[in-house]
Backbone as a printed PyTorch tensor [residue, N CA C, xyz], in Angstrom:
tensor([[[ 81.1280,  84.6340,  99.6970],
         [ 80.5540,  85.6930,  99.4830],
         [ 81.8720,  86.8880,  99.8270]],

        [[ 81.8460,  87.4680,  98.7960],
         [ 83.0260,  88.5880,  99.9480],
         [ 82.1900,  90.1820,  99.3850]],

        [[ 82.0060,  90.7250, 100.4320],
         [ 81.2200,  92.2640, 100.9770],
         [ 82.4230,  93.3280, 100.5110]],

        [[ 83.5870,  92.8860, 101.0400],
         [ 84.3360,  93.9310, 101.2170],
         [ 84.5150,  95.0240, 102.3650]],

        [[ 83.9670,  94.3330, 103.2270],
         [ 83.6310,  95.0740, 104.4220],
         [ 84.6880,  94.0070, 105.3260]],

        [[ 85.4720,  94.7630, 106.3380],
         [ 86.3740,  94.2310, 107.2830],
         [ 85.4920,  92.9600, 108.0810]],

        [[ 86.2970,  91.8940, 108.3650],
         [ 85.2930,  90.9740, 109.4780],
         [ 84.0330,  90.3910, 109.0580]],

        [[ 83.7360,  90.5570, 107.5190],
         [ 82.2520,  90.0170, 107.3470],
         [ 82.4030,  89.2490, 106.2740]],

        [[ 82.0310,  88.3470, 105.8830],
         [ 82.3800,  87.0550, 105.1020],
         [ 83.2810,  86.7700, 104.9630]],

        [[ 83.8750,  86.6440, 103.6460],
         [ 85.6400,  85.8500, 102.9080],
         [ 86.3770,  87.1040, 103.0530]],

        [[ 87.8330,  86.5980, 103.9230],
         [ 88.8040,  87.9960, 103.4110],
         [ 88.5230,  88.1430, 101.6040]],

        [[ 89.6110,  88.9320, 101.2530],
         [ 89.4900,  89.1800,  99.8250],
         [ 90.5550,  88.5640,  99.7440]],

        [[ 91.7650,  88.4470, 100.1260],
         [ 92.4160,  87.4510,  99.5910],
         [ 92.1770,  86.0220,  99.1380]],

        [[ 91.6390,  85.6600, 100.1080],
         [ 90.8390,  84.2460,  99.8500],
         [ 89.9030,  84.2550,  98.6480]],

        [[ 88.7810,  85.0240,  98.5560],
         [ 87.7940,  85.2530,  97.3580],
         [ 88.6770,  85.4850,  96.4080]],

        [[ 89.5100,  86.1010,  96.1710],
         [ 90.6410,  86.6630,  94.7460],
         [ 91.0720,  85.0520,  94.5660]],

        [[ 92.0670,  84.5000,  95.6630],
         [ 92.2000,  83.1850,  95.3940],
         [ 91.3060,  82.2700,  94.4800]],

        [[ 89.9860,  82.1510,  95.0300],
         [ 88.7880,  81.0930,  94.6010],
         [ 88.6860,  81.5360,  93.1050]],

        [[ 88.7410,  82.9660,  92.8730],
         [ 88.1460,  83.6330,  91.2980],
         [ 89.0000,  83.0710,  90.7080]],

        [[ 90.5890,  83.0680,  91.2290],
         [ 92.1270,  82.8390,  90.2700],
         [ 91.8020,  81.2930,  90.0020]],

        [[ 91.4150,  80.3170,  90.7900],
         [ 91.6470,  78.9440,  90.7160],
         [ 90.2790,  78.7850,  89.7720]],

        [[ 89.2500,  79.5680,  89.2340],
         [ 88.2900,  79.1340,  88.3320],
         [ 88.9150,  79.5580,  87.1910]],

        [[ 89.4270,  80.3800,  87.0500],
         [ 90.2350,  80.8980,  85.7610],
         [ 90.9850,  79.5550,  84.6940]],

        [[ 91.5100,  78.5730,  85.1180],
         [ 91.9970,  77.2180,  84.7000],
         [ 90.9840,  76.4240,  83.9950]],

        [[ 89.8460,  76.1600,  84.7500],
         [ 88.5540,  75.6070,  84.6410],
         [ 87.5110,  76.1200,  83.9300]],

        [[ 87.0650,  77.3500,  83.5270],
         [ 85.4730,  77.9730,  83.4650],
         [ 86.3020,  79.0190,  82.6930]],

        [[ 84.9360,  79.0320,  82.0710],
         [ 84.8410,  80.1380,  80.7950],
         [ 85.0580,  81.8160,  81.7280]],

        [[ 85.0410,  82.6730,  81.2020],
         [ 85.0760,  83.8210,  81.3340],
         [ 83.6080,  84.4030,  81.8490]],

        [[ 82.9020,  84.1780,  80.9240],
         [ 81.2340,  84.5440,  81.1950],
         [ 81.2610,  83.8070,  82.5580]],

        [[ 81.1860,  82.4320,  82.7840],
         [ 81.1310,  81.6260,  83.9980],
         [ 81.2420,  82.1960,  85.2470]],

        [[ 82.9680,  82.9400,  84.8440],
         [ 83.4550,  83.8540,  86.3500],
         [ 83.1310,  84.3270,  86.6470]],

        [[ 82.8890,  85.3360,  85.5460],
         [ 82.3240,  86.8720,  85.7520],
         [ 80.6250,  87.0090,  86.4210]],

        [[ 80.1720,  85.4380,  85.8670],
         [ 78.9610,  85.3280,  86.7180],
         [ 78.9940,  84.9630,  88.1270]],

        [[ 79.8930,  84.1340,  88.0960],
         [ 80.5460,  83.4240,  89.7740],
         [ 80.9170,  85.0970,  90.5140]],

        [[ 81.9340,  86.0060,  89.6680],
         [ 82.1530,  86.9340,  90.7810],
         [ 80.8840,  87.9450,  91.4670]],

        [[ 79.8400,  87.9580,  90.1790],
         [ 78.9470,  88.9520,  90.4540],
         [ 77.8050,  88.6970,  91.1670]],

        [[ 77.6860,  86.6910,  91.3320],
         [ 76.6310,  86.4780,  92.3230],
         [ 77.3680,  86.6710,  93.7520]],

        [[ 78.9130,  86.4610,  93.8010],
         [ 79.4360,  86.0230,  94.9230],
         [ 79.7900,  87.5160,  96.2190]],

        [[ 79.5450,  88.7480,  94.8360],
         [ 79.8220,  89.7970,  96.0440],
         [ 78.4710,  90.2170,  96.5020]],

        [[ 78.6550,  90.8380,  97.6400],
         [ 77.6050,  91.9780,  98.0260],
         [ 78.4320,  93.3980,  98.6310]],

        [[ 77.5880,  94.4330,  98.7340],
         [ 77.4700,  95.3290,  99.6190],
         [ 78.7010,  96.2680,  98.9990]],

        [[ 79.9430,  96.6240,  99.3970],
         [ 80.7820,  97.4370,  98.6840],
         [ 81.2180,  96.8090,  97.7120]],

        [[ 81.5470,  95.5660,  97.6410],
         [ 82.4330,  94.6590,  96.4760],
         [ 80.9530,  94.9830,  95.5210]],

        [[ 79.8980,  94.5530,  95.8960],
         [ 78.8300,  94.8960,  94.2620],
         [ 79.1340,  95.7240,  94.0180]],

        [[ 79.1310,  97.0450,  94.7920],
         [ 79.1650,  98.4840,  94.4000],
         [ 80.2200,  98.8970,  93.4990]],

        [[ 81.2960,  97.8860,  93.7970],
         [ 82.6360,  98.2240,  92.6600],
         [ 82.2830,  97.9390,  91.2580]],

        [[ 81.6810,  96.4010,  91.1100],
         [ 81.0080,  95.5800,  89.7790],
         [ 80.0160,  96.7730,  89.4710]],

        [[ 79.0400,  97.1460,  90.2340],
         [ 78.1840,  97.9800,  89.7820],
         [ 78.6330,  98.8410,  88.7280]],

        [[ 79.7070,  99.5860,  88.9380],
         [ 80.4030, 100.7840,  88.3660],
         [ 81.3370, 100.4190,  87.6400]],

        [[ 81.2930,  99.3510,  86.9970],
         [ 82.8160,  99.1050,  85.8510],
         [ 81.5980,  98.5020,  84.6610]],

        [[ 82.3940,  98.3060,  83.4160],
         [ 80.9750,  98.4120,  82.4570],
         [ 80.9250,  97.0030,  82.1220]],

        [[ 79.9180,  96.5490,  81.5610],
         [ 79.5840,  95.7230,  81.4810],
         [ 80.6120,  94.4640,  81.3120]],

        [[ 81.0780,  94.9100,  79.6360],
         [ 82.4140,  94.4760,  78.9940],
         [ 83.4660,  94.3440,  79.9080]],

        [[ 83.8240,  94.3410,  80.9160],
         [ 85.1870,  94.4800,  81.9560],
         [ 85.7170,  93.1000,  81.9760]],

        [[ 86.7840,  92.3260,  81.4950],
         [ 87.0820,  91.3110,  81.9560],
         [ 87.8060,  91.0520,  83.2640]],

        [[ 87.8890,  89.4090,  83.7880],
         [ 87.8860,  89.3450,  85.0390],
         [ 89.0460,  90.0630,  85.5530]],

        [[ 90.5490,  89.7040,  84.2030],
         [ 91.4330,  90.4170,  84.9610],
         [ 91.6400,  91.7170,  85.2940]],

        [[ 90.4470,  92.6140,  84.3660],
         [ 90.4950,  93.7800,  85.0060],
         [ 89.9490,  93.7800,  86.0780]],

        [[ 88.5280,  93.7670,  86.5470],
         [ 87.7240,  93.2860,  87.8010],
         [ 89.0700,  93.0990,  88.8110]],

        [[ 89.2460,  92.2270,  88.7350],
         [ 90.6280,  91.9830,  89.5070],
         [ 91.5170,  92.7760,  89.9620]],

        [[ 91.7620,  93.4020,  88.6550],
         [ 93.0820,  94.5590,  88.8740],
         [ 92.0510,  95.5080,  89.9470]],

        [[ 91.0970,  95.9730,  89.4020],
         [ 90.4140,  97.5640,  90.1420],
         [ 89.7430,  96.6700,  91.9140]],

        [[ 89.3890,  95.6210,  91.8370],
         [ 89.7010,  94.9090,  93.0430],
         [ 90.4380,  94.9520,  94.4040]],

        [[ 91.9880,  94.6970,  93.4980],
         [ 93.2640,  94.5430,  94.2620],
         [ 93.3070,  95.9930,  94.5590]],

        [[ 92.8680,  96.8830,  93.7850],
         [ 93.0530,  98.4980,  94.2810],
         [ 92.2900,  98.9200,  95.1060]],

        [[ 91.1170,  98.3800,  94.8730],
         [ 89.8560,  99.0480,  96.2090],
         [ 90.0010,  97.5920,  97.6780]],

        [[ 90.7140,  96.5870,  97.4970],
         [ 90.5660,  95.7690,  98.8720],
         [ 92.2860,  94.8300,  98.8490]],

        [[ 92.6490,  94.9230,  97.8280],
         [ 94.0090,  94.4030,  98.5500],
         [ 94.8060,  95.2280,  99.3520]],

        [[ 96.0310,  94.4170,  99.7720],
         [ 97.1310,  95.0000, 100.9210],
         [ 97.6940,  96.5340, 100.2220]],

        [[ 98.0860,  97.2980, 100.8230],
         [ 98.3810,  98.3890, 100.1860],
         [ 99.5770,  98.7970, 101.1870]],

        [[ 99.8890,  98.4540, 102.0240],
         [101.0640,  98.3340, 103.2420],
         [102.0770,  98.1220, 102.2930]],

        [[103.0310,  99.2850, 102.2980],
         [104.2230,  98.6970, 101.9990],
         [105.3090,  97.8780, 102.5050]],

        [[106.2590,  97.1510, 101.8190],
         [106.4950,  95.9030, 102.4700],
         [107.3080,  96.1770, 103.9230]],

        [[107.6770,  97.2470, 103.8210],
         [108.7300,  97.3900, 104.9730],
         [107.6230,  97.1760, 106.5970]],

        [[106.3550,  97.6260, 106.4000],
         [105.2970,  97.3710, 107.1930],
         [105.1530,  96.0040, 107.2310]],

        [[104.5140,  95.4820, 106.3330],
         [104.2370,  94.0580, 106.2730],
         [105.3420,  93.3460, 106.8720]],

        [[106.7770,  93.3220, 106.4290],
         [108.0240,  92.5310, 107.5790],
         [107.9380,  93.0150, 108.2540]],

        [[107.6600,  94.4690, 109.2400],
         [107.3640,  94.2080, 110.7040],
         [106.4880,  94.1310, 111.0810]],

        [[105.4540,  93.7130, 110.3760],
         [104.0680,  92.9620, 110.6920],
         [104.7340,  91.2370, 111.1180]],

        [[105.3980,  91.1270, 110.2120],
         [105.6590,  89.4510, 110.1630],
         [106.5160,  88.8850, 111.5380]],

        [[107.6280,  90.0560, 111.8140],
         [108.5340,  89.8560, 112.6340],
         [108.3730,  90.1830, 113.9590]],

        [[107.0890,  90.9490, 114.0850],
         [106.6180,  91.2020, 115.6410],
         [105.7080,  90.3920, 115.7950]],

        [[105.1580,  89.2630, 115.2610],
         [104.2830,  88.4990, 115.4240],
         [104.6840,  87.5840, 116.3570]],

        [[103.4520,  87.0000, 117.0130],
         [103.6470,  85.9880, 118.1200],
         [102.0210,  85.3620, 118.3440]],

        [[102.5590,  84.3580, 118.7300],
         [100.9610,  83.5540, 118.8510],
         [100.4690,  83.9720, 119.9090]],

        [[ 99.0010,  84.3960, 119.9700],
         [ 98.3840,  84.7950, 121.1880],
         [ 98.6240,  83.9600, 122.3950]],

        [[ 97.8370,  83.8550, 123.3120],
         [ 97.4000,  82.8400, 123.9420],
         [ 96.5120,  81.9760, 123.8640]],

        [[ 95.1590,  82.6430, 123.0000],
         [ 94.0240,  82.2840, 123.1760],
         [ 93.9570,  81.1610, 121.8020]],

        [[ 95.2790,  81.4810, 121.0230],
         [ 95.3270,  81.0960, 119.4170],
         [ 95.6260,  79.8570, 119.5670]],

        [[ 94.8580,  78.6060, 118.7160],
         [ 95.3690,  77.3510, 118.7280],
         [ 96.9130,  77.6650, 117.4440]],

        [[ 97.4800,  76.5300, 117.0190],
         [ 98.5100,  76.5740, 116.3370],
         [ 98.1600,  76.6690, 115.0670]],

        [[ 96.9200,  76.3750, 114.6090],
         [ 96.6220,  76.1170, 113.5450],
         [ 96.2810,  77.6760, 113.1400]],

        [[ 95.6720,  78.1090, 114.0650],
         [ 95.1470,  79.6740, 113.6050],
         [ 96.5170,  80.5100, 113.7600]],

        [[ 97.5450,  80.0480, 114.3570],
         [ 98.8960,  80.7280, 114.5520],
         [ 99.4750,  80.5240, 113.2190]],

        [[ 99.4220,  79.3510, 112.5310],
         [100.3260,  79.1090, 111.3900],
         [ 99.6340,  79.7400, 110.0860]],

        [[ 98.1720,  79.9540, 110.2130],
         [ 97.1530,  80.4800, 109.3070],
         [ 97.6640,  82.0800, 109.4700]],

        [[ 97.9100,  82.9400, 110.1770],
         [ 98.3430,  84.1570, 110.5620],
         [ 99.8920,  84.2790, 109.9690]],

        [[100.1550,  83.3730, 110.1700],
         [101.6220,  84.0900, 109.7490],
         [101.6890,  83.2190, 108.0040]],

        [[100.9710,  82.4840, 107.3060],
         [100.8610,  82.1440, 106.0220],
         [100.3950,  83.1300, 105.5460]],

        [[ 99.1160,  84.1620, 105.5680],
         [ 98.5640,  85.2390, 105.5110],
         [ 99.7580,  86.4340, 105.2320]],

        [[100.3380,  86.6740, 106.1290],
         [101.2890,  87.6780, 106.1560],
         [102.1300,  87.5240, 104.9280]],

        [[102.6530,  86.4960, 105.0840],
         [103.7960,  85.9810, 104.0540],
         [103.4210,  85.9150, 102.8060]],

        [[101.7770,  85.4970, 102.5190],
         [100.8460,  85.8250, 101.0150],
         [101.0830,  86.9650, 100.5980]],

        [[100.8310,  87.8990, 101.9480],
         [100.3880,  89.1880, 101.1990],
         [101.9100,  90.1200, 101.0790]],

        [[102.9330,  89.5270, 101.7140],
         [104.5120,  89.7220, 101.3420],
         [104.7530,  89.4490, 100.5190]],

        [[104.7270,  88.2490,  99.8320],
         [105.0700,  87.7460,  98.6410],
         [104.4280,  88.4220,  97.3510]],

        [[103.0840,  88.7030,  97.6570],
         [102.8540,  89.7050,  96.2920],
         [103.0130,  91.1980,  96.8070]],

        [[103.5550,  91.8860,  97.6550],
         [104.4290,  93.1260,  97.2990],
         [105.5920,  92.9410,  96.8250]],

        [[106.3680,  92.4060,  97.4110],
         [108.0640,  92.0280,  97.3410],
         [108.2870,  91.2280,  96.2730]],

        [[108.8090,  91.6760,  95.3340],
         [108.6040,  90.4010,  94.2050],
         [109.8750,  89.9460,  94.7530]],

        [[111.1110,  90.2570,  95.2130],
         [112.2630,  89.5970,  95.6260],
         [112.4050,  88.5860,  96.7590]],

        [[111.1090,  88.4440,  97.2780],
         [110.9980,  87.5320,  98.2500],
         [110.6570,  86.0910,  97.0770]],

        [[111.6880,  84.9140,  97.4310],
         [111.7600,  83.9240,  96.7240],
         [110.7790,  82.8310,  97.7190]],

        [[110.4830,  82.0470,  96.7410],
         [109.8880,  80.9380,  97.5850],
         [110.0830,  80.1270,  98.7220]],

        [[111.7650,  80.1680,  98.7070],
         [112.5940,  79.1740,  99.4190],
         [112.7070,  80.4770, 100.7100]],

        [[113.4550,  81.4560, 100.4490],
         [113.3110,  82.4830, 101.6480],
         [112.2100,  82.8850, 102.5850]],

        [[111.0950,  82.6660, 101.8350],
         [109.6530,  82.3810, 102.6920],
         [109.4380,  81.4020, 103.5690]],

        [[109.9420,  80.1690, 102.6860],
         [109.2710,  79.5460, 103.7050],
         [110.3370,  79.0820, 104.9140]],

        [[111.2680,  79.3550, 104.5490],
         [112.6830,  79.6790, 105.8010],
         [111.9870,  80.6180, 106.8570]],

        [[111.6750,  81.8390, 106.7080],
         [111.2830,  82.7530, 107.4000],
         [109.8700,  82.1600, 107.7570]],

        [[109.1230,  81.4080, 107.3190],
         [107.8060,  80.5530, 107.9310],
         [108.3630,  80.1480, 109.3110]],

        [[108.9490,  79.3860, 108.8060],
         [109.1710,  78.0990, 109.6040],
         [110.0450,  78.9180, 110.9060]],

        [[110.8700,  79.7710, 110.5630],
         [111.6050,  80.1130, 111.7630],
         [110.4710,  81.1340, 112.9130]],

        [[110.0410,  81.3970, 112.5870],
         [109.1000,  82.6870, 113.0160],
         [107.6680,  81.8290, 113.4910]],

        [[107.5750,  80.4420, 112.7570],
         [106.2930,  79.9120, 113.4210],
         [106.8710,  79.6840, 115.0050]],

        [[107.9650,  78.8810, 114.9880],
         [108.3140,  78.5140, 116.0560],
         [109.1880,  79.3170, 116.9330]],

        [[109.5730,  80.3680, 116.6050],
         [110.4050,  81.3250, 117.9350],
         [109.0390,  81.9830, 117.7440]],

        [[107.4310,  81.9260, 116.9330],
         [106.5610,  83.1040, 117.9370],
         [105.8870,  82.5390, 118.9710]],

        [[105.9120,  81.1410, 119.2070],
         [105.0970,  80.4010, 119.4020],
         [104.9900,  80.6260, 121.2400]],

        [[103.9230,  80.8140, 121.6110],
         [103.3810,  81.4280, 122.8580],
         [104.0740,  81.1620, 124.3690]],

        [[104.2190,  79.6050, 123.9030],
         [104.4860,  78.8120, 125.1220],
         [106.0900,  78.1950, 125.1900]],

        [[107.1010,  78.9520, 126.2280],
         [108.1740,  78.4250, 125.9200],
         [108.5620,  76.9890, 126.2120]],

        [[107.7270,  76.1990, 126.8180],
         [107.3590,  74.6510, 126.7450],
         [107.9080,  74.1000, 125.7830]],

        [[106.4670,  74.7660, 124.4230],
         [106.5320,  74.2190, 123.3710],
         [107.3600,  74.5290, 122.2110]],

        [[108.2200,  75.5820, 122.5710],
         [109.3290,  75.9010, 121.7050],
         [110.5770,  75.2450, 122.3770]],

        [[110.9130,  75.0110, 123.3850],
         [111.7370,  74.3330, 123.4650],
         [111.4410,  72.2600, 123.3970]],

        [[110.1710,  71.6880, 123.3020],
         [110.0230,  70.6930, 122.9300],
         [110.2930,  70.5010, 121.6690]],

        [[110.0010,  71.2640, 120.6700],
         [109.9310,  71.4420, 119.1910],
         [111.2050,  71.9900, 118.2310]],

        [[112.5090,  72.0030, 119.5780],
         [113.7420,  72.6010, 118.8990],
         [114.3830,  71.4080, 118.1130]],

        [[114.1400,  70.2680, 118.8400],
         [114.7790,  69.2350, 117.7340],
         [114.2270,  69.0670, 116.3780]],

        [[113.3640,  69.5960, 116.7020],
         [112.3750,  69.3830, 115.2170],
         [112.9810,  70.0810, 113.9890]],

        [[112.8940,  71.4620, 114.7770],
         [113.4260,  72.8840, 113.9640],
         [115.1410,  72.9850, 113.4850]],

        [[115.8760,  72.6040, 114.5960],
         [116.9740,  72.1520, 114.6150],
         [117.5240,  71.0540, 113.3780]],

        [[116.9630,  70.0750, 113.2090],
         [117.1890,  69.1720, 111.7520],
         [116.3530,  69.5800, 110.3920]],

        [[116.2860,  70.6450, 110.5760],
         [116.3160,  71.3760, 108.9390],
         [114.6970,  70.9830, 108.5180]],

        [[113.4010,  70.6920, 109.9400],
         [111.8290,  70.6520, 109.1370],
         [111.6490,  71.4830, 108.6730]],

        [[110.8330,  71.4620, 107.7530],
         [110.1420,  71.7940, 106.5510],
         [109.2290,  72.6220, 107.5310]],

        [[108.3070,  73.5200, 107.0590],
         [107.2960,  73.8800, 107.8390],
         [106.3360,  73.2510, 108.3750]],

        [[105.7370,  72.4590, 107.0830],
         [104.7160,  71.5130, 107.7840],
         [104.8900,  70.7080, 108.2050]],

        [[106.4050,  69.7120, 108.6510],
         [106.4740,  68.7980, 109.3770],
         [106.5310,  69.7150, 110.6070]],

        [[107.1730,  70.8290, 111.1930],
         [107.0900,  71.4500, 111.9860],
         [105.9560,  72.0660, 112.8030]],

        [[104.7830,  72.3530, 111.6600],
         [103.5220,  72.3760, 112.0370],
         [102.7980,  71.2000, 112.2330]],

        [[103.0250,  69.9280, 111.7480],
         [102.4790,  68.8790, 112.3220],
         [102.7640,  68.5130, 113.5800]],

        [[104.0970,  68.3440, 114.2160],
         [104.8380,  67.9880, 115.4720],
         [104.2050,  69.1230, 116.6280]],

        [[104.0270,  70.3050, 115.9330],
         [103.0630,  71.5300, 117.0360],
         [101.8530,  71.1840, 117.2370]],

        [[101.3020,  70.5770, 116.1730],
         [ 99.9340,  69.8360, 116.3960],
         [ 99.6920,  68.9150, 117.3460]],

        [[100.6030,  67.8150, 116.7980],
         [100.7070,  66.7340, 117.6590],
         [100.9380,  66.9160, 119.3610]],

        [[101.8160,  67.9950, 119.5470],
         [102.2310,  68.4460, 120.4610],
         [101.1190,  69.0660, 121.7470]],

        [[100.2520,  69.8960, 120.7010],
         [ 98.9220,  70.7540, 121.1050],
         [ 97.8990,  69.4850, 121.5300]],

        [[ 97.7820,  68.5010, 121.0250],
         [ 96.5040,  67.7600, 121.4850],
         [ 96.9320,  67.0560, 122.5740]],

        [[ 98.3540,  66.6610, 123.0430],
         [ 99.0180,  65.8290, 123.7090],
         [ 98.7400,  66.9590, 125.2910]]])
């Protein structure tokens, strides 16, 4: 469910990804029906004001305008580079938060390559860890050019210990 209200139901980016994922395996009419059934509150109001003949791509464009990230890339980069793992945040929550920021950055900054974003993600994940002991314990993994996935698994193992 997507309502368009902050901290209620699914985030817009998650809801949008689900809709986009349906496009490869479902008909336009089935996707439109799913979109109507999965929206409520503000999001349903946006759909209500669109003509019934509106295509999925046009609805997504309108939803991007209404609910998508509108921050300039500079502010998103600042948010990324100043991010730190919170004391009460798990490794997985920290990784998901960083991936969300990177995902929004890639949508805004078309010059950000997949390789560059992967390197940024890996570096920031490690440097933003809350516990200095965790950074020290994971330094060898990071220094051996580990992928983000490898670093994440190693951090989760360390957290579990």
